[in-house]
C-alpha positions in Angstrom: 2.1 38.4 -104.8 2.1 39.0 -100.9 5.1 41.4 -99.4 5.2 41.0 -95.7 7.5 44.0 -93.7 9.1 44.3 -90.4 8.0 47.6 -89.7 10.2 50.4 -87.8 9.0 51.8 -84.6 7.2 55.1 -85.9 5.8 52.8 -89.3 2.0 52.9 -89.0 0.9 49.4 -89.9 -0.8 49.4 -93.6 -3.9 46.9 -94.3 -3.8 43.6 -94.8 -5.6 42.3 -98.3 -4.9 41.4 -101.7 -7.6 44.2 -103.7 -7.7 44.4 -107.0 -4.6 42.8 -109.2 -1.8 44.8 -106.9 -0.1 43.0 -104.3 -0.9 43.5 -100.8 1.7 44.7 -98.0 2.1 43.3 -95.0 3.5 44.5 -91.4 4.2 41.5 -88.7 4.9 44.4 -86.4 0.9 45.4 -86.2 1.2 46.7 -82.5 -1.7 45.8 -79.7 -1.0 45.0 -76.0 1.5 42.4 -75.8 0.1 38.9 -75.7 -3.1 39.9 -77.6 -4.0 39.2 -81.4 -4.6 42.4 -83.0 -6.3 43.0 -86.4 -4.7 44.3 -89.1 -7.2 47.0 -89.8 -6.5 48.4 -86.0 -2.9 48.3 -85.7 -1.8 50.2 -83.4 -4.7 51.7 -81.8 -4.8 51.4 -77.9 -8.4 50.0 -78.2 -7.6 47.0 -80.8 -5.6 45.5 -77.8 -9.5 43.1 -77.4 -10.0 42.8 -81.0 -9.8 39.2 -82.5 -7.8 38.7 -85.7 -9.5 39.6 -88.7 -9.4 37.8 -92.4 -9.3 41.4 -94.1 -11.9 40.4 -97.4 -10.6 42.2 -100.7 -13.5 43.9 -102.3 -15.9 42.5 -104.5 -14.6 42.4 -108.3 -17.3 44.0 -110.7 -20.3 41.7 -111.3 -19.4 40.6 -114.8 -16.1 39.0 -113.5 -18.2 38.0 -109.6 -16.8 34.4 -110.1 -13.7 34.4 -112.5 -11.8 30.9 -112.7 -8.8 30.6 -110.4 -5.7 30.2 -112.1 -3.9 27.0 -112.6 -0.7 28.2 -110.7 -3.3 28.8 -107.7 -4.9 25.2 -107.5 -1.9 23.2 -107.2 -0.5 22.2 -103.8 3.5 23.2 -105.2 5.6 25.4 -103.3 5.5 29.5 -104.0 9.3 30.5 -103.1 9.5 33.4 -100.9 12.6 36.0 -100.7 14.1 39.1 -99.2 12.6 42.1 -101.1 13.9 46.0 -100.7 12.2 47.4 -97.4 9.6 49.8 -98.2 10.0 53.1 -96.2 8.6 52.7 -92.7 10.0 49.4 -92.3 13.3 47.4 -91.5 13.1 44.0 -94.0 10.3 42.9 -96.3 9.4 39.5 -97.5 8.0 38.6 -101.2 5.6 35.8 -100.6 4.4 35.3 -104.5 0.7 34.4 -104.1 -1.7 35.5 -106.5 -3.7 38.7 -106.6 -6.9 37.3 -105.5 -5.6 35.6 -102.3 -6.6 37.3 -99.1 -4.0 37.8 -96.2 -4.5 39.0 -92.3 -1.1 40.3 -90.3 -1.4 40.3 -86.4 1.1 39.4 -83.5 0.7 37.0 -80.8 3.0 37.0 -77.9 6.8 37.0 -79.2 5.5 36.1 -82.7 4.0 37.9 -86.2 1.3 35.9 -87.5 0.4 36.0 -91.4 -2.6 33.9 -92.4 -3.5 33.5 -96.1 -6.8 31.9 -97.6 -4.8 29.5 -99.8 -3.4 26.5 -98.5 0.0 26.4 -100.4 3.2 25.6 -99.1 6.1 28.1 -98.9 9.7 27.4 -99.8 11.5 29.7 -97.5 15.1 27.9 -98.2 16.3 30.9 -99.5 16.1 32.7 -96.6 18.4 30.3 -94.4 19.8 32.6 -91.9 18.5 35.7 -92.8 18.7 37.5 -89.6 15.0 39.1 -89.6 13.6 36.5 -91.4 15.9 33.2 -91.0 13.8 31.8 -88.4 10.2 32.1 -89.7 8.3 28.8 -89.9 5.1 27.3 -92.2 2.2 25.5 -91.4 -0.8 24.6 -93.7 -4.1 24.7 -92.8 -7.4 22.7 -94.3 -8.3 26.1 -96.0 -5.3 28.6 -95.8 -1.4 28.9 -95.0 -0.1 30.3 -92.0 3.0 32.3 -92.0 4.9 32.7 -88.4 7.3 35.0 -88.0 9.8 35.5 -84.5 10.1 39.1 -83.8 13.4 39.7 -83.0 14.0 41.1 -79.4 14.6 45.0 -80.1 11.2 45.1 -82.3 9.2 43.3 -79.1 10.4 46.2 -77.0 9.7 48.8 -79.3 6.4 47.1 -79.9 5.8 47.4 -76.1 6.8 50.5 -75.8 4.5 52.0 -78.5 1.7 50.3 -76.9 2.3 52.0 -73.8 3.0 55.4 -75.0 -0.7 55.1 -77.1 -2.2 53.8 -74.0 -1.1 56.9 -72.3 -2.0 59.2 -75.5 -5.6 57.5 -74.9 -5.7 58.6 -71.4 -5.1 55.1 -70.1 -2.2 55.9 -67.8 -2.8 53.2 -65.1 -2.7 51.0 -68.0 0.3 52.4 -69.4 2.8 52.3 -66.7 1.4 48.7 -65.4 2.4 47.8 -69.1 6.2 49.9 -68.6 6.3 47.8 -65.5 6.0 45.0 -67.0 8.1 45.9 -70.1 11.0 46.0 -67.1 10.7 42.6 -66.3 10.5 41.0 -69.4 13.5 42.7 -70.6 16.0 43.3 -68.1 18.7 43.9 -70.5 16.9 46.9 -71.7 16.1 48.7 -68.1 17.7 51.7 -68.5 15.9 52.5 -71.9 12.3 51.3 -70.1 12.8 53.3 -67.1 13.4 56.5 -69.1 10.4 55.8 -70.9 8.4 55.0 -67.4 10.2 58.2 -66.3 8.5 60.2 -69.2 5.2 59.0 -69.1 5.1 59.9 -65.7 6.2 63.0 -66.0 4.1 63.8 -68.9 0.9 62.8 -67.0 1.3 66.1 -64.4 2.8 68.5 -67.2 -0.1 69.4 -68.7 -4.0 69.3 -67.4 -3.6 64.9 -67.9 -3.8 64.2 -64.3 -6.8 66.7 -63.6 -8.6 64.4 -65.6 -7.4 61.0 -64.3 -10.0 60.0 -61.2 -8.9 60.7 -57.8 -8.4 57.1 -56.5 -6.9 56.1 -59.5 -4.6 59.6 -59.6 -3.4 58.4 -55.9 -3.1 54.9 -56.8 -0.6 55.6 -60.3 1.5 58.2 -57.4 1.5 55.4 -54.8 3.1 52.6 -57.5 5.7 54.9 -59.0 7.0 56.4 -56.3 10.6 55.2 -57.6 10.1 57.9 -60.6 10.8 60.9 -58.1 13.8 62.5 -60.1 16.9 63.7 -58.0 17.7 66.6 -56.6 15.7 69.8 -56.0 13.6 69.0 -59.0 12.5 65.8 -57.2 11.4 67.8 -54.1 9.4 70.0 -56.3 7.4 67.0 -58.4 6.9 65.1 -54.7 5.7 68.6 -53.4 3.3 69.3 -56.4 2.2 65.4 -56.0 1.0 65.8 -52.5 -0.4 69.1 -53.7 -2.6 67.5 -56.2 -3.8 65.0 -53.6 -4.8 67.5 -50.7 -6.4 69.5 -53.5 -8.4 66.7 -54.1 -9.5 66.6 -50.5 -7.5 63.0 -50.3 -5.4 63.9 -46.9 -5.6 60.4 -46.0 -4.1 58.8 -49.6 -1.8 62.1 -49.2 -0.2 60.4 -46.4 0.6 57.1 -47.0 1.7 58.5 -50.7 4.4 60.6 -49.4 5.6 58.2 -46.9 6.4 55.8 -50.0 7.7 58.8 -52.0 10.3 59.4 -48.7 11.3 56.3 -48.2 12.0 56.2 -52.3 13.6 59.8 -52.6 17.7 60.0 -52.6 18.6 61.1 -49.4 19.3 64.9 -49.1 17.4 67.7 -50.0 14.8 65.5 -52.1 14.1 63.5 -48.9 14.4 66.4 -46.4 12.0 68.1 -48.7 9.5 65.7 -49.0 9.7 64.7 -45.1 8.7 68.2 -44.5 6.1 67.7 -46.3 4.8 64.8 -44.5 5.1 66.5 -41.4 3.2 69.1 -42.5 0.2 67.1 -43.6 0.4 65.1 -40.3 0.8 68.5 -38.0 -2.6 69.6 -40.2 -4.0 66.2 -38.6 -3.2 67.5 -35.4 -0.8 64.3 -35.2 2.5 66.6 -33.9 4.0 62.9 -33.1 4.0 61.9 -36.4 5.2 65.4 -37.5 8.1 64.9 -35.6 8.7 61.4 -36.5 8.6 62.5 -40.6 11.1 65.0 -39.5 13.5 62.6 -38.1 12.9 60.2 -40.9 14.2 62.3 -43.5 16.9 64.4 -41.7 20.2 65.4 -43.2 22.7 67.4 -43.0 24.0 70.6 -45.5 20.4 71.2 -46.6 19.8 74.1 -48.5 18.9 77.0 -46.0 15.3 77.8 -47.3 15.1 74.2 -46.6 16.6 74.2 -43.2 14.8 77.0 -42.2 11.1 75.3 -43.2 11.8 72.0 -41.3 12.8 74.3 -38.0 9.6 76.4 -38.1 7.4 72.6 -38.4 9.4 70.8 -35.8 8.9 74.3 -33.6 5.1 74.1 -34.4 5.3 70.4 -33.6 7.1 70.4 -30.4 4.9 73.6 -29.3 1.7 71.7 -30.0 2.9 68.9 -27.6 3.2 72.0 -24.9 7.2 72.5 -25.3 7.2 76.3 -26.4 10.3 76.7 -24.5 12.1 74.5 -26.3 10.0 75.5 -29.9 11.0 79.4 -29.7 14.9 78.4 -28.7 14.9 76.5 -31.8 13.6 79.3 -33.8 15.5 81.9 -32.1 18.6 80.3 -33.6 17.6 80.6 -37.3 18.0 84.8 -37.1 15.1 84.8 -39.7 11.7 87.0 -39.9 9.5 84.2 -40.6 10.7 82.5 -37.8 10.6 85.2 -35.3 6.9 85.8 -36.3 6.3 82.2 -35.4 7.9 82.7 -31.8 5.8 85.9 -31.2 2.7 83.7 -32.4 3.8 80.6 -29.9 4.7 83.1 -27.2 1.3 84.7 -27.4 -0.8 81.7 -28.1 0.9 80.5 -24.4 -0.2 84.0 -22.9 3.2 84.6 -22.5 2.7 88.5 -23.3 6.3 89.5 -22.2 7.8 87.0 -24.8 5.7 87.7 -27.5 6.6 91.5 -27.2 10.1 90.9 -27.2 9.7 88.5 -30.2 7.9 90.9 -31.8 10.0 93.9 -31.2 12.5 92.3 -32.9 10.8 91.3 -35.6 10.0 95.6 -35.8 13.5 96.0 -35.7 14.3 93.7 -38.3 11.8 94.8 -41.1 10.6 98.3 -40.0 12.9 100.3 -38.3 14.4 102.2 -40.8 12.3 105.8 -41.4 10.7 105.0 -45.0 7.2 104.0 -45.8 5.9 101.1 -43.7 4.2 98.1 -45.6 1.1 96.6 -44.4 2.8 93.6 -43.2 5.1 96.2 -41.4 2.2 97.9 -40.0 0.2 94.7 -38.7 3.5 93.8 -36.2 3.4 97.3 -35.1 -0.5 96.5 -34.0 0.5 93.1 -32.7 3.6 94.5 -30.7 1.1 97.4 -29.6 -1.2 94.7 -28.4 1.2 92.3 -26.8 2.6 95.7 -24.7 -0.4 96.3 -23.8 -1.4 92.8 -22.3 2.1 93.1 -20.9 1.6 96.3 -19.3 4.6 97.6 -20.9 3.5 101.4 -21.1 7.1 102.9 -21.8 6.8 100.1 -24.8 4.0 102.0 -25.9 5.0 105.6 -25.5 7.9 104.7 -27.7 5.7 103.1 -30.0 3.5 105.9 -30.3 6.5 108.2 -30.8 8.5 106.3 -33.4 5.8 105.1 -35.6 2.5 107.2 -34.4 2.9 109.6 -37.5 3.8 106.3 -40.2 0.8 104.0 -39.7 -1.6 106.3 -41.9 -5.5 106.8 -41.1 -7.1 103.8 -42.0 -8.2 100.9 -39.7 -4.4 99.5 -38.8 -3.3 103.3 -38.0 -6.7 104.0 -35.9 -6.2 100.5 -33.9 -2.5 101.5 -33.0 -3.3 104.5 -32.2 -6.3 103.2 -29.8 -3.6 101.1 -28.1 -0.7 103.4 -28.0 -2.9 106.8 -26.8 -2.4 107.1 -22.9 -5.2 106.3 -20.9 -7.8 108.8 -20.6 -7.8 111.3 -17.3 -10.5 113.2 -15.8 -13.4 114.6 -17.6 -11.5 116.4 -19.9 -10.8 113.6 -21.8 -14.7 112.4 -21.7 -14.4 113.2 -25.6 -11.0 111.1 -26.2 -12.5 108.2 -24.5 -16.0 108.3 -26.9 -13.7 108.4 -30.1 -11.9 105.3 -28.6 -15.3 103.4 -28.1 -16.2 104.6 -31.8 -13.2 103.1 -33.4 -12.9 100.2 -31.3 -16.5 99.2 -32.0 -16.4 100.0 -36.0 -13.3 97.8 -36.5 -13.4 95.4 -39.3 -13.4 91.7 -38.8 -10.3 91.0 -40.4 -8.1 93.2 -37.7 -9.5 91.0 -35.4 -8.0 87.6 -37.0 -4.1 89.4 -37.1 -3.0 87.1 -34.8 -3.3 88.9 -31.4 -5.7 89.1 -28.8 -6.9 92.7 -28.6 -8.0 92.9 -25.1 -7.8 96.5 -23.8 -6.9 97.1 -20.7 -7.7 100.9 -18.9 
């Protein structure tokens, strides 16, 4: 006897055949890529998609019975009656086709049908299954040397098979094929669009949840992100997710691919914080490529009201860098001054210093010191670096009064390391007369021994007599 079962989605397809005297079980839902035949011996394996259908031959009988006579009941063309039986574990429905124990069978899927082929040409009486929800539409065809049973698969089972194949492809690392299959599934099953969309989102996120994305070739990864930009989740999570995608592309040294990907992500992202965050990242990428106009365009395209404060500050700072790069430093500093943020104040000082506006840089750095280092406690390295920059700006501006105040208020708190030595070199009064020759020599030694990192703290250290 041959039993044919429609599986539940988690069931593993059974092998097809009729070894020994026990009935063989066939599973009509053996999963290969939709539209392709799958050998029943490899059902559900991602690489089984390209295998042609196979007939599984039962093992040979012992030598003394190698050629047993075929019972008379298997020789004639009399129809055998198929009927429903209780479904075994892992199946939704089961059908018994009472062929003899020596009948071989193979099962596979082609298109929307499950196919079972028997190697005996016998009619199958399906009248007992008329109107059956699972098997009522089954069709039987006699072949020259066999019998073909075609079982149209119900839509719910077909959908589960497509989703299962996509899952298996993802597990095998075939991410592009998995996502393409899910996109095709969405078109084939419009009534189940929500379920398919959930599967697409879950598969896309799983690609980046662990180390899987690191195993995908860079260009394939870029294509995956471009083709699935609509899967960015809403809200703050979407903003972080988009940032992570851009960082992955930039880490792969693909800035040219990162920009179009971010453009698509920005267009697909919901308005508000997600879109504004992606727009900020796109603007930063364009600034890194010396494209301030493009950076400003990205900010404009993603503009939104009522953004989280941190994101609003970040976008304003990007805007300031972009307009300053176009030669509008005063406009940039004005925008930064409205933020009342220490990072924005430090950026304003950088822009003014770069322009050579030492008085403006001194004022910005003085504001920064007042907000971060004015108390009498211990100074952090960041505080001390800012104080050295302020002393440098005051020196360049010729503001001896400010230097005297810095020396009085912070000289004893700067420490004895390189930063402290630099601060004292900048703030000590100039040498006067022969009596100060020893001090001049000490300062010369300090200046000559400054480590290279002190020359890159953001200020142009030009000592004036």
